[in-house]
C-alpha positions as semicolon CSV with decimal commas, in nm:
position;residue;x (nm);y (nm);z (nm)
1;M;3,526;-0,960;0,387
2;V;3,285;-0,777;0,613
3;E;3,311;-0,852;0,983
4;P;2,997;-1,030;1,114
5;G;2,802;-0,807;1,351
6;S;2,944;-0,485;1,210
7;F;2,731;-0,204;1,070
8;D;2,848;-0,301;0,720
9;W;2,746;-0,663;0,776
10;Y;2,393;-0,559;0,880
11;R;2,368;-0,325;0,580
12;E;2,477;-0,595;0,333
13;E;2,259;-0,864;0,491
14;L;1,947;-0,646;0,496
15;Q;1,996;-0,529;0,137
16;R;2,050;-0,889;0,019
17;A;1,740;-1,011;0,203
18;A;1,527;-0,719;0,081
19;D;1,640;-0,771;-0,279
20;E;1,543;-1,140;-0,256
21;H;1,190;-1,043;-0,153
22;V;1,131;-0,776;-0,416
23;F;0,879;-0,999;-0,599
24;G;0,618;-0,935;-0,331
25;V;0,658;-0,562;-0,268
26;A;0,607;-0,252;-0,479
27;T;0,956;-0,108;-0,420
28;V;1,265;-0,167;-0,208
29;G;1,495;0,126;-0,142
30;R;1,861;0,120;-0,057
31;V;1,978;0,057;0,297
32;R;2,051;0,394;0,445
33;E;2,374;0,511;0,600
34;Y;2,361;0,597;0,969
35;T;2,525;0,908;1,106
36;E;2,785;0,855;1,378
37;D;2,531;0,972;1,638
38;E;2,272;0,721;1,509
39;K;2,529;0,442;1,522
40;E;2,595;0,524;1,886
41;I;2,224;0,531;1,973
42;L;2,100;0,236;1,762
43;G;2,396;0,002;1,782
44;P;2,481;-0,238;1,497
45;S;2,175;-0,252;1,275
46;A;2,042;-0,144;0,936
47;E;1,723;0,004;0,792
48;V;1,567;-0,008;0,446
49;P;1,251;0,161;0,313
50;V;0,994;-0,071;0,155
51;K;0,667;0,010;-0,017
52;L;0,420;-0,276;0,018
53;L;0,179;-0,386;-0,255
54;E;-0,100;-0,254;-0,032
55;G;0,044;0,095;-0,095
56;N;0,179;0,179;0,249
57;S;0,547;0,245;0,311
58;I;0,742;0,097;0,600
59;I;1,099;0,094;0,720
60;V;1,240;-0,250;0,795
61;R;1,513;-0,273;1,057
62;L;1,757;-0,561;1,108
63;T;1,930;-0,598;1,445
64;Q;2,095;-0,880;1,633
65;Q;1,748;-0,970;1,765
66;G;1,592;-1,002;1,417
67;Y;1,376;-0,808;1,171
68;S;1,115;-0,550;1,268
69;V;0,915;-0,261;1,129
70;V;1,033;0,071;1,270
71;G;0,770;0,190;1,515
72;N;0,661;-0,164;1,603
73;S;0,841;-0,369;1,866
74;R;0,744;-0,711;1,725
75;L;1,045;-0,911;1,608
76;Y;1,063;-1,168;1,327
77;T;1,335;-1,425;1,268
78;T;1,332;-1,373;0,890
79;L;1,219;-1,110;0,645
80;D;0,988;-1,376;0,503
81;H;0,810;-1,404;0,838
82;L;0,780;-1,026;0,865
83;F;0,619;-0,988;0,522
84;R;0,387;-1,286;0,581
85;A;0,263;-1,122;0,901
86;I;0,204;-0,771;0,769
87;S;0,119;-0,799;0,399
88;P;-0,169;-1,012;0,268
89;K;-0,078;-0,908;-0,088
90;W;0,281;-1,030;-0,035
91;N;0,135;-1,369;0,061
92;E;-0,089;-1,373;-0,248
93;K;0,200;-1,281;-0,479
94;R;0,424;-1,546;-0,322
95;E;0,159;-1,814;-0,372
96;E;0,099;-1,705;-0,734
97;D;0,473;-1,722;-0,806
98;L;0,506;-2,066;-0,644
99;I;0,212;-2,202;-0,845
100;A;0,359;-2,058;-1,166
101;M;0,692;-2,229;-1,092
102;L;0,520;-2,561;-1,022
103;D;0,317;-2,530;-1,343
104;K;0,643;-2,484;-1,539
105;I;0,790;-2,795;-1,377
106;V;0,481;-3,000;-1,457
107;A;0,476;-2,872;-1,817
108;A;0,845;-2,958;-1,859
109;N;0,787;-3,309;-1,720
110;D;0,488;-3,359;-1,951
111;R;0,708;-3,290;-2,255
112;D;0,962;-3,553;-2,147
């Protein structure tokens, strides 16, 4: 088991969260390994590259304070909130997927 608050915990948590949100982005990379110097400077955290559906690439960072885009000091409590705030196409894709799921439920209920 990974110790909460450790570098490994942040890496695993960020990769899990990023993988759950892959439906609304073009690509999600792998969480990168920090060098020992970076660990000392950044403290417990993790970063993952993400290419948005809009075509721009960002690096998402997870720290004890929350999620952020590297180069921007705004913090978000969840990765969901971050993507909602910065990617209109992520929002559109999420809504399309939710409507498709609801349509399947309605169709299944209509057959019963």
